[in-house]
N, C-alpha and C positions, 0 to 999 in steps of 0.2 A: 576564451571564456573560462573563468575559474570554476572548479568543481566544488560543490557545497558538501560539507560534512552532514551526514544524516543526523537529524536531531531526535531527541527523546522528549517525552512530555515534561520531565523534571528539568531539563536544561533551558526551557523557555521561561521568560519572565513571568513569575506568578504560577509557574507550571505545577508546583507541588500541590497547590490548592485544587487546580483543575484535575490533576491526576487522581487525587483522593476522592473528589466528588463525582467523577464520571464513571459510567459503566463500561464505556468503550473509548479507546483512543486510537485515532487513525492519523497517519502521516501521508500526505500527498506530495509527491516530488515530481516535477516535470523536467525531463531531460530534453532540452531544446535541440541539441545536436543529433540525438538518435530519434527525435520526434516521438518519444514514448512518455507515458506517465506511470509512475510506480505508486501503488497504494499499499502501505505496510501497516499491519495491526500492531500497535504499541501496547495496548492493554485490552484484555477481556476479563471482566470481573467474574462472570460465570462461565466456566470452562465448557459447558454444553452449548454455548452460543458462538464458539469460535476458538481460534488458536493464536496465542501470542507469537509474534514474529512472522506470521504468515504474510506473503507478498503476492500481489497480482500486478500485471503489467497491461496497460491499455494504450491504444492509439486513437487519435481524434479522427472521426469520420465527418468531414464537412457537409456532405450531402444530407445526412440524417441529423446532424447537429448533436451527436452523442459520442461517447467513448465506447469502443468495442474491444474485446479481449485481444491482446497481442499474443499470438501463438508462435513460438519458436520451434525449430526442428527438434530440439531436445525434448520439449514438452509433448510433442506428438508421439515420440517414441516411448515415453513413460506410460505404463498402464494406470488408469484411474483407480483409486482405492476400492471402489465397488466392483471392479472388473475381476 
């Protein structure tokens, strides 16, 4: 299976208009081999509402029908900013 290049809002057809008009831009990328989903913040217009470039990983939970945070051993070792 081919690996897809991570896209930006601007690189999509008509993306410049969408980028300028939106307050937030999110990229959702599913990795079918690892069975994870990455959500990346491409744009946050107001910095108090988030951080550009932030990423979160999720796995699909079929019983509940929702995505749950995918926690790696690296993430467990890192202290949270409020700790």
